[in-house]
C-alpha positions in Angstrom: -31.2 -2.1 -53.5 -31.4 -5.9 -54.1 -34.0 -7.9 -52.3 -32.1 -11.2 -52.7 -32.2 -13.2 -49.5 -28.9 -14.3 -48.0 -27.8 -16.2 -44.8 -26.5 -14.1 -41.9 -23.0 -14.5 -40.7 -22.0 -15.5 -37.1 -20.9 -12.0 -36.4 -24.3 -10.6 -37.4 -26.1 -13.1 -35.2 -24.0 -12.2 -32.2 -24.6 -8.5 -32.9 -28.4 -9.0 -32.8 -28.1 -10.5 -29.3 -25.9 -7.5 -28.3 -28.4 -5.0 -29.8 -31.2 -6.6 -27.8 -29.2 -6.2 -24.6 -28.6 -2.5 -25.4 -32.3 -2.1 -26.3 -33.4 -3.7 -23.0 -31.0 -1.5 -21.0 -32.3 1.7 -22.8 -35.9 0.7 -22.1 -35.2 -0.2 -18.5 -33.5 3.1 -17.7 -35.9 5.3 -19.8 -33.5 6.3 -22.5 -35.5 7.6 -25.5 -34.8 5.9 -28.9 -36.1 6.5 -32.4 -38.9 4.1 -33.2 -37.4 3.3 -36.6 -34.3 2.0 -35.0 -36.3 -0.2 -32.7 -38.2 -1.5 -35.7 -34.9 -2.2 -37.5 -33.7 -4.4 -34.7 -37.1 -6.2 -34.5 -37.0 -6.9 -38.2 -33.4 -8.0 -37.9 -34.3 -10.5 -35.2 -37.1 -11.9 -37.4 -34.7 -12.2 -40.3 -32.2 -14.0 -38.0 -34.8 -16.5 -36.9 -35.6 -17.3 -40.5 -31.8 -17.1 -41.4 -32.8 -15.1 -44.5 -31.5 -11.5 -44.8 -31.9 -8.8 -47.3 -29.2 -6.2 -47.9 -31.5 -3.4 -46.8 -32.4 -5.1 -43.5 -28.8 -5.6 -42.7 -27.8 -2.0 -43.5 -30.8 -0.7 -41.4 -29.8 -3.0 -38.5 -26.2 -1.8 -38.4 -27.3 1.8 -38.5 -29.8 1.2 -35.6 -27.1 -0.7 -33.7 -24.7 2.2 -34.0 -27.2 4.8 -33.0 -28.4 2.9 -29.9 -24.8 2.3 -28.8 -24.1 6.0 -29.0 -27.4 6.8 -27.0 -26.5 4.6 -24.1 -22.8 5.5 -23.9 -20.8 5.2 -21.5 -22.6 1.9 -21.0 -21.3 -0.5 -23.6 -22.1 -4.0 -24.6 -18.9 -5.1 -22.9 -19.9 -3.4 -19.6 -23.4 -5.1 -19.9 -21.7 -8.5 -20.3 -19.5 -7.8 -17.3 -22.3 -6.8 -15.0 -24.7 -9.5 -16.1 -24.8 -13.0 -14.8 -23.6 -15.6 -17.2 -26.2 -17.9 -18.8 -27.1 -21.1 -17.1 -25.1 -24.0 -18.3 -27.3 -26.6 -20.2 -24.9 -29.4 -19.3 -23.2 -28.4 -16.0 -20.1 -30.4 -15.0 -20.0 -32.7 -12.0 -18.3 -30.0 -9.8 -21.1 -27.5 -10.4 -23.7 -30.1 -9.6 -22.0 -31.1 -6.3 -21.1 -27.6 -5.1 -24.2 -25.9 -6.5 -22.2 -22.7 -7.1 -24.4 -19.8 -8.1 -23.7 -17.9 -11.2 -21.9 -14.6 -10.6 -21.0 -11.7 -13.0 -17.5 -10.5 -13.6 -18.0 -7.4 -11.5 -19.2 -9.5 -8.6 -16.1 -11.7 -8.9 -13.9 -8.6 -8.9 -15.7 -7.1 -5.8 -15.2 -10.4 -4.0 -11.6 -10.7 -4.9 -10.6 -7.1 -4.0 -12.6 -7.2 -0.8 -10.8 -10.4 0.4 -7.5 -8.9 -0.8 -8.2 -5.7 1.2 -9.1 -7.7 4.4 -5.9 -9.8 4.1 -3.7 -6.7 3.5 -5.4 -4.8 6.4 -4.8 -7.7 8.7 -1.1 -7.9 7.8 -0.8 -4.2 8.1 -2.4 -4.2 11.6 -0.1 -7.0 12.8 2.9 -5.3 11.4 1.9 -1.9 12.8 1.3 -3.3 16.3 4.6 -5.2 16.2 6.5 -2.1 15.0 4.8 0.1 17.7 5.9 -2.4 20.5 9.5 -2.3 19.2 9.5 1.5 18.9 8.1 1.9 22.4 10.7 -0.4 23.9 13.5 1.4 22.0 12.2 4.8 23.1 12.1 3.7 26.7 15.7 2.4 26.5 16.9 5.6 24.9 15.2 7.7 27.6 16.7 5.5 30.3 20.2 5.7 28.8 19.9 9.5 28.5 18.9 9.7 32.2 21.8 7.5 33.2 24.2 9.8 31.4 22.7 12.8 33.2 23.0 11.1 36.6 26.6 10.2 35.9 27.5 13.7 34.9 25.8 15.0 38.1 27.6 12.4 40.3 30.9 13.6 38.9 30.1 17.1 39.9 29.0 15.9 43.4 32.3 14.0 43.8 34.2 17.2 43.3 32.1 18.9 45.9 32.4 16.1 48.5 36.2 15.9 48.0 36.6 19.5 48.8 34.1 19.4 51.7 33.5 16.1 53.5 30.9 17.7 55.8 28.5 18.6 52.9 25.6 16.2 53.9 23.3 17.5 51.3 25.7 16.6 48.5 26.3 13.2 50.0 22.6 12.5 50.4 22.0 13.5 46.8 24.8 11.3 45.7 23.3 8.3 47.5 19.9 9.0 45.9 21.4 9.2 42.5 23.3 6.0 43.0 20.1 4.2 43.9 18.3 5.7 40.9 21.3 4.7 38.7 21.1 1.1 39.9 17.3 1.1 39.3 17.7 2.5 35.8 20.4 -0.1 35.1 18.0 -2.9 36.0 15.3 -1.3 33.9 17.7 -1.0 30.9 18.8 -4.6 31.3 15.2 -5.8 31.4 14.4 -3.5 28.4 17.2 -5.1 26.4 15.8 -8.6 27.3 12.4 -7.5 26.2 13.8 -6.2 23.0 15.6 -9.5 22.5 12.3 -11.4 23.0 10.6 -9.0 20.6 13.2 -9.8 18.0 12.9 -13.5 18.5 9.2 -13.5 18.1 9.8 -13.2 14.3 11.6 -15.4 11.9 15.3 -14.4 12.4 16.5 -15.1 8.8 18.0 -11.6 8.3 20.0 -11.5 11.5 21.8 -14.8 11.1 25.2 -13.1 10.9 24.7 -11.1 14.1 23.5 -14.3 15.9 26.7 -16.0 14.9 28.7 -13.0 16.1 27.0 -13.0 19.5 27.5 -16.7 19.9 31.2 -16.5 19.0 31.7 -13.7 21.6 29.9 -15.7 24.3 31.9 -18.9 23.5 35.2 -17.0 23.7 34.4 -15.9 27.2 35.4 -18.8 29.4 35.6 -19.3 33.2 39.3 -18.7 33.1 39.0 -15.3 31.4 39.6 -12.1 33.4 36.7 -10.8 35.4 36.0 -8.0 33.0 35.6 -10.5 30.1 32.1 -11.5 31.1 31.0 -7.9 31.4 32.5 -7.3 27.9 30.6 -10.2 26.5 27.3 -9.0 28.1 27.9 -5.5 26.7 28.6 -6.9 23.3 25.4 -8.9 23.4 23.4 -5.8 24.4 25.0 -3.8 21.6 24.1 -6.5 19.1 20.5 -6.6 20.3 20.2 -2.8 20.1 21.7 -2.6 16.6 19.4 -5.4 15.4 16.4 -3.7 16.9 17.2 -0.3 15.4 17.7 -2.0 12.0 14.4 -3.8 12.1 12.5 -0.8 13.3 13.9 1.2 10.5 13.0 -1.4 8.0 9.4 -1.7 9.3 8.8 2.1 9.6 10.5 3.3 6.4 9.8 0.4 3.9 7.4 -2.3 4.9 4.7 -0.2 6.6 4.7 2.6 3.9 4.4 -0.2 1.2 1.4 -1.8 3.1 -0.3 1.6 3.6 0.2 2.4 -0.1 -1.3 -1.0 -1.0 -4.3 -0.3 1.2 -4.7 3.1 -0.4 -4.7 1.5 -3.8 -7.2 -1.1 -2.8 -9.5 1.6 -1.3 -9.4 3.5 -4.6 -10.2 0.3 -6.5 -13.1 -0.7 -4.3 -14.6 2.8 -4.6 -14.1 2.9 -8.4 -15.8 -0.5 -8.8 -18.7 0.7 -6.7 -19.1 3.6 -9.1 -18.7 1.4 -12.1 -21.3 -1.0 -10.8 -23.8 1.8 -10.2 -23.2 3.3 -13.6 -22.9 -0.2 -15.3 -19.6 0.9 -16.9 -17.4 -2.0 -15.5 -15.7 -3.9 -18.5 -13.4 -6.8 -18.9 -10.5 -4.3 -19.3 -11.3 -2.8 -15.9 -9.8 -5.9 -14.2 -6.4 -5.2 -15.8 -6.7 -1.5 -15.1 -7.5 -2.0 -11.4 -4.8 -4.7 -11.0 -2.2 -2.2 -12.2 -3.7 0.5 -10.0 -3.1 -1.7 -6.9 0.5 -2.3 -7.8 1.0 1.4 -8.4 -0.4 2.2 -5.0 2.0 -0.1 -3.3 4.9 1.4 -5.3 3.8 4.9 -4.4 3.8 4.0 -0.7 7.2 2.6 -1.0 8.5 5.7 -2.8 7.2 7.8 0.1 9.1 5.7 2.5 12.3 6.1 0.5 12.0 9.8 -0.1 10.3 11.0 3.1 13.5 12.5 4.4 14.0 14.5 1.2 10.3 15.5 1.1 10.2 16.9 4.6 10.5 20.7 4.8 9.0 21.2 1.3 5.8 23.2 0.9 3.0 20.7 0.2 0.2 22.3 2.2 -1.6 20.1 4.7 0.7 17.2 3.9 3.4 18.8 6.1 1.4 18.0 9.2 0.8 14.3 8.3 2.9 11.3 9.3 4.7 9.4 6.5 2.3 6.5 6.9 -0.7 8.7 6.3 1.0 10.3 3.3 1.8 6.7 2.0 -1.9 5.9 2.2 -2.9 9.1 0.4 -0.2 8.4 -2.3 -1.6 4.9 -2.8 -5.1 6.2 -3.1 -4.1 9.0 -5.5 -1.1 8.2 -7.6 -1.2 11.6 -9.2 -0.5 13.0 -5.8 2.9 11.4 -5.6 3.8 12.5 -9.1 3.0 16.1 -8.2 5.2 15.8 -5.1 8.0 14.3 -7.2 7.6 17.1 -9.8 7.9 19.7 -7.0 11.0 18.0 -5.6 12.6 17.9 -9.1 11.7 21.6 -9.6 13.4 22.6 -6.3 16.5 20.5 -7.2 16.7 22.1 -10.7 16.3 25.6 -9.3 19.2 25.0 -6.8 21.4 23.6 -9.6 20.7 26.6 -11.8 21.4 28.9 -8.9 24.8 27.3 -8.3 25.6 27.6 -12.0 24.7 31.3 -12.1 26.7 32.1 -8.9 29.8 30.4 -10.3 29.5 31.9 -13.8 31.0 35.4 -13.0 34.1 33.8 -11.5 34.6 31.8 -14.7 34.2 34.9 -16.8 36.9 36.8 -14.7 39.3 34.0 -15.3 
C-alpha cells in the first residue's frame, strides 16, 4: 500500500471528532474495545493534526470507527450529539451576552417543551372537565326534577278521580295538597336550575349559539303587553326550551368530542415524556426523535377523538377490563398506546364483517330456491 501523504477531507476530519466522542463514551461506560482500534483512532488524530494522511492510516481509521460504532450501539453519534451540550460560542451575540442563557442539549430542550406542553394541556383539560361536570350536574338535577313533576302530576290526576267520587276522603285531599306544595317547590327549583344553566352557558364565549340567541330574542320581542295572557308564558317556555337544548348540545360536544381529544392528547404526552426519560437514560435520543414524538402526540389526540366518536359502537364489545372504564379513561389509554385503539378498531371491523357474512349466508338459500 502506498505511503504517499495526502491531505484529509472535511468529512474525514469531522469523522475523527465523532470517533473520539464514541471512544470517550465507551471508556466512560466500561465498554471493552480492541486496543488496535484505539491505536488507529489515536494515529488518525495525529495525522489530522499534521494534515498528512497515508492510505493505510485512513483505511485503519474507518475500520476502527465502524467497529466502535457497532460496539456502542444503540448509542450513536447522533444520539451523543443530541444529549451533549453544544460547544460554547467563541463570539456570542448581544442577546446571549445580555440574557446569559445557559447552553442546553437537544434532549433538554425537548423535555422542557413537552413538560410545558403537558402542563398547559392538563390545565385546559381540568378547566374543561370542571366546566362540563357543572353543566352535567345541573342538567341531571333538572331531569330528575322534571321526572318527579311528571310523577306528581300523574298521582294528582289519580287523586282527583278519587276526590270527585268521594268528597269526604280527607286522606286523599291532604295528599293532594301536599303534592301541590311539592309541585310548586319543584317548579321553582326547575326555574332556578334553568337560570343557572343559562348563566353556565353565558360564562363561555357564545359564538356557536348565535342563531338560538336570535331566536330567543325574536320570541321575546314578539310578546308585547297587548298579547293574550298565555303569550308571556309561551315566550318563557320557549326561552327555557332554548336554554335546555343549548345546554344538552354543549354537554354532548364537551363529553363526546373535546374532553376525549384532550385526554388522548394527555395520554400521548405522557407516553412521550416517559419515552424521552428512557432515551435520556440510555443516551439514545436523536434529532429524528423530535419528529417521531411530535407525530406521536398528534396520534394520541386523534386516538382520543376516535374513541369519542365510536364509543357508542364500541360499547358492548368484549375488550376485557376496558368494558368497566369510562370513555375518558379509554381515551387516555388510547392516547398513551395508539396500538390499543388499532386493536379495538380491528375487533370492531371483525365483528362487522362476521355479521355481514352471516347475513349473506342466511340469504343465499332463498336465492338458490328462486
